[in-house]
C-alpha positions in Angstrom: 0.1 0.2 0.1 1.1 3.5 -0.3 2.0 4.9 3.0 1.4 8.3 2.0 -1.8 9.9 -0.3 -1.2 12.3 -2.9 -3.7 14.4 -0.8 -1.5 14.2 2.4 1.4 15.3 0.1 -0.3 18.4 -1.1 -1.2 19.0 2.3 2.2 19.1 3.3 3.8 21.4 0.4 0.8 23.9 1.1 1.5 24.0 4.7 5.3 24.3 4.0 4.8 27.2 1.3 2.8 29.1 3.8 5.4 29.1 6.3 7.9 29.8 3.7 6.0 33.0 2.9 5.2 33.7 6.1 8.9 34.4 6.9 10.1 35.6 3.2 11.7 39.5 3.0 14.2 38.8 0.2 13.1 36.9 -2.9 15.9 35.0 -4.5 16.4 35.3 -8.4 14.7 32.5 -10.1 17.2 30.5 -12.2 16.1 28.2 -14.6 16.6 24.3 -14.0 19.4 22.6 -16.1 17.9 20.4 -18.8 17.0 17.0 -17.3 19.2 14.0 -18.1 17.5 11.3 -19.9 16.9 7.6 -18.3 19.7 6.4 -19.4 22.4 9.0 -18.7 25.0 8.6 -16.3 24.3 11.0 -13.0 27.4 12.7 -11.9 27.5 12.9 -8.0 29.4 15.1 -5.6 29.9 13.9 -2.0 30.5 16.5 0.4 31.8 15.4 3.9 33.4 12.1 3.8 35.2 11.5 7.0 31.9 9.6 8.7 28.4 9.2 7.2 29.7 10.3 4.1 31.3 7.2 3.2 27.9 5.5 3.4 26.7 8.1 0.2 29.9 6.9 -1.4 29.0 3.3 -1.2 25.4 4.3 -1.7 26.1 6.0 -5.3 28.7 3.5 -6.2 26.3 0.4 -6.1 26.0 -1.2 -9.5 23.5 -3.8 -8.5 20.2 -1.9 -9.3 22.1 -0.3 -12.5 21.6 3.5 -11.1 24.5 4.5 -13.5 26.0 6.8 -11.1 29.4 8.1 -11.0 31.5 10.1 -8.6 33.2 12.6 -10.0 34.0 14.9 -6.9 34.7 14.4 -3.3 34.3 17.5 -1.4 35.7 18.2 2.2 37.1 21.2 4.2 39.7 19.0 5.8 42.0 17.0 3.2 43.4 14.9 5.8 40.1 12.6 5.7 39.6 12.4 2.0 41.9 9.4 1.7 39.7 6.4 2.3 37.0 8.0 -0.1 39.2 8.8 -2.9 40.5 5.2 -2.5 37.3 3.3 -2.5 36.0 5.6 -5.5 39.2 5.1 -7.7 39.0 1.2 -6.7 35.4 1.3 -7.7 35.3 3.3 -10.7 38.8 3.0 -12.5 39.9 6.5 -11.7 40.1 9.0 -8.8 37.3 11.7 -8.7 38.2 15.3 -8.3 38.7 16.8 -4.9 37.4 20.3 -3.9 38.0 21.8 -0.6 35.5 24.4 -1.0 31.7 23.7 -1.6 31.2 26.8 -3.5 33.5 25.2 -6.2 31.5 22.2 -6.3 28.0 24.5 -6.7 29.6 26.4 -9.6 30.8 23.4 -11.5 28.1 22.5 -14.8 29.4 18.7 -14.5 27.8 17.9 -11.4 24.0 16.7 -11.4 23.8 15.6 -7.9 25.2 16.7 -4.5 25.2 14.6 -1.8 25.8 16.3 1.6 26.9 14.9 4.8 28.4 17.5 6.7 27.8 19.0 10.4 24.2 20.0 10.7 24.8 23.7 10.5 25.7 23.5 6.7 22.6 21.1 5.4 20.4 24.0 4.6 22.6 26.2 3.0 24.6 23.8 0.8 21.2 22.1 -0.3 19.7 25.5 -1.3 22.8 26.7 -2.8 23.1 23.2 -5.1 19.2 23.6 -6.0 19.5 27.4 -7.1 22.4 26.0 -9.4 20.0 23.2 -11.1 21.3 20.4 -8.7 19.4 17.8 -7.1 20.3 17.0 -3.8 20.5 14.0 -0.9 20.9 15.3 2.3 21.9 13.9 5.5 19.5 14.0 8.7 18.4 16.3 10.5 17.9 18.2 7.2 18.1 21.4 8.9 20.0 23.2 11.9 16.8 25.1 12.9 13.3 25.5 11.9 13.2 27.7 9.6 15.8 26.4 7.1 13.3 23.7 6.3 10.6 26.0 5.1 13.5 27.6 2.8 14.5 24.3 1.7 11.4 22.8 0.7 10.4 26.3 -1.1 14.0 26.2 -3.0 12.8 22.6 -4.0 9.6 23.6 -5.4 10.6 26.7 -7.3 13.8 25.3 -8.9 12.0 22.0 -9.4 14.8 19.8 -8.1 14.5 16.6 -6.0 15.9 16.7 -2.5 15.9 13.6 -0.4 16.6 13.6 3.5 18.6 10.4 4.7 16.2 8.8 7.0 16.7 5.6 5.7 14.0 3.7 7.5 11.6 5.3 5.3 12.7 3.1 2.2 13.4 -0.3 4.3 10.6 -2.9 3.5 10.6 -4.3 6.9 10.0 -0.7 8.2 7.3 0.4 5.7 5.5 -2.8 6.3 5.7 -2.1 10.1 4.1 1.2 9.6 1.4 0.0 7.4 0.5 -2.2 10.0 0.1 0.2 12.6 -1.9 2.7 10.5 -3.7 0.1 9.0 -5.7 -0.5 12.5 -3.9 -3.6 12.9 -3.4 -2.5 16.4 -6.6 -0.6 17.0 -6.8 3.2 17.2 -3.2 4.3 18.0 -3.1 7.6 20.3 0.6 6.9 21.6 3.9 6.9 19.6 7.2 6.6 21.5 10.7 7.3 20.5 13.8 5.8 22.0 17.3 7.2 21.8 19.2 5.2 24.4 22.9 5.3 23.1 25.8 5.7 25.4 27.5 9.0 25.6 30.2 9.6 27.3 32.1 12.7 28.3 34.1 14.7 25.6 36.1 16.1 28.2 36.8 19.6 29.3 39.5 21.9 28.4 40.6 25.5 30.0 40.3 27.5 26.8 40.4 27.7 23.2 42.0 25.1 21.2 43.8 24.9 17.8 41.6 23.0 14.9 43.5 20.6 12.7 46.0 22.1 10.9 44.6 20.2 7.5 41.2 21.8 8.0 39.9 25.5 6.5 38.3 25.9 9.8 36.6 29.2 8.5 34.8 27.1 6.0 34.0 24.2 8.5 32.2 27.0 10.8 30.6 28.6 7.4 27.4 30.0 8.6 28.1 29.4 12.2 29.7 32.1 14.1 33.7 31.8 13.6 34.9 30.4 17.1 37.8 28.4 17.9 37.2 25.0 19.3 36.6 24.8 23.0 36.7 21.0 23.2 39.4 18.4 22.8 40.6 18.4 19.1 42.8 15.2 19.2 41.7 12.1 17.8 39.2 13.8 15.3 36.9 14.5 17.9 36.5 18.3 16.5 34.9 16.2 13.6 32.2 14.8 15.9 32.0 16.5 19.1 30.2 19.4 17.5 27.0 17.3 17.9 26.8 18.7 21.3 27.4 22.1 20.7 24.5 24.2 19.9 26.4 26.5 17.2 26.8 23.3 15.0 24.8 20.4 16.4 21.4 19.6 17.9 22.2 17.0 20.4 21.2 13.3 20.4 17.7 14.9 19.2 19.1 15.5 16.0 21.8 13.1 15.7 20.6 9.7 16.3 17.0 10.9 17.7 15.7 12.3 14.6 15.5 8.8 13.0 13.1 7.7 15.6 11.3 11.1 15.9 10.5 10.5 12.2 9.4 7.2 12.2 7.2 8.2 15.3 5.5 10.9 13.4 5.1 8.7 10.6 3.4 6.0 12.3 0.7 8.5 13.5 0.2 9.8 10.0 0.8 13.2 11.1 1.9 15.9 8.5 1.9 19.1 10.2 3.7 20.1 13.4 2.4 19.4 17.0 -0.2 21.5 18.9 2.4 22.0 21.8 6.1 21.0 22.8 7.9 21.1 25.7 11.0 19.3 27.0 12.8 18.8 30.4 16.5 17.4 31.1 19.9 18.1 31.5 23.7 17.0 31.0 24.0 14.6 33.8 26.7 12.1 35.0 29.7 14.3 34.3 31.0 17.8 33.9 32.4 18.5 30.5 32.4 21.0 27.5 29.1 19.6 25.8 26.1 22.0 25.9 23.3 19.8 25.1 21.4 17.3 27.0 22.4 13.8 27.6 19.0 12.9 29.2 16.0 14.5 27.9 12.0 13.7 27.7 10.3 15.4 25.1 6.4 15.8 24.7 4.5 16.4 21.7 0.6 16.7 21.8 -1.4 16.1 18.3 -4.7 16.4 20.2 -6.0 13.4 20.8 -2.6 11.8 19.9 0.7 12.6 21.5 4.3 11.5 21.0 7.0 10.9 24.1 10.6 10.8 23.2 13.4 10.1 25.4 17.0 10.8 25.2 19.3 8.7 27.5 23.1 8.8 27.1 24.1 7.1 30.4 24.0 3.3 31.0 20.4 2.0 30.5 18.1 -1.0 30.1 15.6 -1.2 27.1 12.3 -0.5 27.1 9.9 -3.1 25.7 13.0 -4.4 23.8 14.2 -1.3 22.3 17.2 1.2 22.8 17.2 2.9 19.8 13.7 2.5 17.9 10.1 3.1 18.5 6.7 1.8 20.1 3.2 2.5 18.9 0.7 1.9 21.1 -3.0 1.1 20.0 -6.3 -0.1 21.9 -5.6 -3.8 20.7 -1.9 -4.0 20.8 1.5 -2.4 20.0 4.1 -2.6 17.6 8.1 -2.6 18.8 10.6 -1.5 16.3 14.3 -1.7 17.7 16.0 -1.1 14.4 15.8 1.0 11.2 14.3 -2.2 9.6 12.6 -4.4 11.8 9.8 -4.7 14.1 7.4 -7.0 16.2 3.8 -6.9 16.9 1.8 -7.6 19.9 -1.7 -8.1 21.0 -3.0 -6.5 24.1 -1.7 -9.2 26.4 1.8 -8.8 25.1 1.8 -12.0 23.1 3.6 -11.8 19.5 1.5 -11.3 16.5 3.7 -10.9 13.6 7.3 -9.9 12.6 8.7 -7.2 10.2 12.2 -7.1 8.5 14.2 -6.1 5.5 16.2 -3.4 4.1 19.4 -1.3 4.3 20.8 1.7 3.4 20.9 1.0 -0.5 17.1 1.4 -0.6 17.2 4.9 0.3 19.9 6.0 -2.4 17.9 3.6 -5.1 14.6 5.6 -4.1 16.8 9.1 -4.8 18.0 8.1 -7.9 14.7 6.7 -9.1 12.9 10.0 -8.4 15.9 12.0 -9.9 15.4 10.2 -13.0 11.6 10.4 -12.9 11.4 14.2 -11.9 8.4 13.2 -9.6 8.9 14.4 -6.2 6.1 11.9 -5.2 8.3 9.2 -5.9 10.7 10.0 -3.1 10.2 8.4 0.4 11.4 11.1 2.5 11.2 14.5 0.4 12.3 17.5 2.0 8.8 18.5 3.6 9.0 15.6 5.3 12.6 15.7 6.7 11.8 19.1 7.6 9.0 18.5 10.0 10.7 15.7 11.9 13.9 17.8 12.1 11.5 20.3 13.3 10.3 18.4 16.2 13.7 18.0 17.4 14.2 21.7 17.2 10.9 22.4 19.2 11.8 20.2 21.9 15.2 21.7 22.2 13.8 25.3 22.1 11.8 24.4 25.0 14.6 22.8 26.8 16.9 25.9 26.2 14.2 28.2 27.7 13.9 26.1 30.4 13.9 27.0 34.2 17.0 25.5 36.4 15.7 23.4 39.0 16.5 20.1 40.5 15.7 17.4 38.4 14.0 15.2 41.2 10.9 17.5 40.7 10.3 15.9 37.1 8.0 13.2 38.5 5.1 15.6 38.8 5.6 17.7 35.7 2.5 17.1 34.2 -1.1 16.5 34.5 -0.8 13.5 32.3 -0.6 9.7 33.8 1.6 8.6 31.0 4.2 11.7 31.0 4.6 11.5 34.7 5.3 7.8 34.4 7.7 8.3 31.8 9.4 11.1 33.9 9.4 8.9 37.1 11.5 6.4 34.8 13.8 9.0 33.9 14.5 9.8 37.5 15.1 6.0 38.4 17.5 5.8 35.3 19.3 9.0 36.6 19.5 7.4 40.5 20.7 3.8 39.1 23.7 6.1 37.8 24.5 7.7 40.5 22.8 10.8 39.8 21.7 12.5 43.1 18.3 13.9 41.9 17.5 16.2 44.6 20.5 18.0 44.0 21.4 17.9 40.4 19.9 20.7 38.2 18.0 20.0 35.1 16.0 22.4 32.8 12.4 22.6 32.8 10.9 24.1 29.5 7.8 25.8 28.7 4.8 24.2 27.1 5.2 26.3 23.6 1.9 26.2 21.6 2.5 26.4 18.1 0.1 27.7 15.2 0.6 24.5 12.4 0.0 26.9 9.6 2.7 29.5 10.0 5.0 27.1 12.1 5.4 29.6 14.7 5.0 29.8 18.5 1.6 31.7 19.4 2.7 32.6 23.1 6.6 32.9 23.2 8.5 35.7 21.4 11.8 34.2 22.7 10.8 31.0 21.5 10.1 32.5 17.8 13.3 34.3 17.8 14.8 30.6 18.0 13.3 29.5 14.9 16.1 30.8 13.0 19.7 32.1 13.2 22.1 34.9 12.4 24.1 33.8 9.3 27.7 35.1 9.1 28.5 37.3 6.4 29.3 35.3 3.1 27.0 32.6 4.3 23.6 33.8 4.3 20.9 31.7 3.7 18.6 34.0 1.8 14.7 33.6 1.6 12.9 32.1 -1.2 9.8 33.6 -2.5 
């Protein structure tokens, strides 16, 4: 079955267009799209950012099993020390080495590239994607699609205006096992579903604490790495490549584990509920517990989203923990006749009300998502995408909404969290969070956390209705030379 109907697709597009128009102040000059390539033509791909996740992009576009007919012609990374593995793998597969570019702007200017595949830190995603689409290139961009909420409206507007294909890398959307599980949930097989749970129980140790500014790697163009973010020296250890990863826990560049691992599960939770707008309200509480380091984001976080009458609950646990109903990094959907647990990107189990196993789902891998993207690039049909930018925008925005509530929160001993809500289910999850912290020797009577406000959201304009400070955090100030223009 089709997981999303065309009506839902049009509804999402209309909402995103309205949100973009609401924030628009400067219209970008419309540029004609480059001529569409024929079905049999080779797609020329540039992969941007290849130290970590970008290697999956390399493998995805090198795959020949489904005759995708792609060639990686360019590797781009602002740190020349990390490109060796990618260059070698591509040369071995294609018989010649790709071109190397340090600066994304050189990639965007090239008329010999059809696709830009982005696996950079979060703060670069939107700007690179918009630049690429303005230049007539299709885009595959890693999760989270955005670093802040408003970027998603701009990216979606750019994709529609320039008639580009833009897929977000939440690969569960293409895995047969996960698609079957979602179809089961949405098909009424567990009755009426009113609760979706997302879990990111992933160990995150201390990143250490330094006593001042640190030097970035000598091989890195750090000004370019910062790009649209403030140009500030790293204030975390830079040895062993941590400057390339620990940005996840720094607000200027990352979004914590909500926007790192968690956005996959956030996306699936919303997908299972069939929600195609932002929630009515969002709030979050938590903190960084168990150690003192240079990280800024929460390592323990409880987030609640009201879709009325349905709700979503999301948990982050970076300290040692047991699973919840068989999942640590995954999802649970609760219905009147049973529940479904998906503990991975491509597998799940359905249970009846008594907890008896009913059926299982399995199958898939990253390649399905890359193949889906290439199919849409060739068909030129946005509807062929399993995770169009409008979808990626909404799921990333859930992470941003929760983080905005958290960052605006009142600092209070976290031990008061078990009475945070009038909702019994929410309080149960808060009590479980406290028990988890105590099991990790956190003194919850003294350890200070943040209790965020409940933020009401206008789902049409994608702005808060009751908090000016929160609205200011829907976007950011972009550094000169790296501005993200509104798209009219």
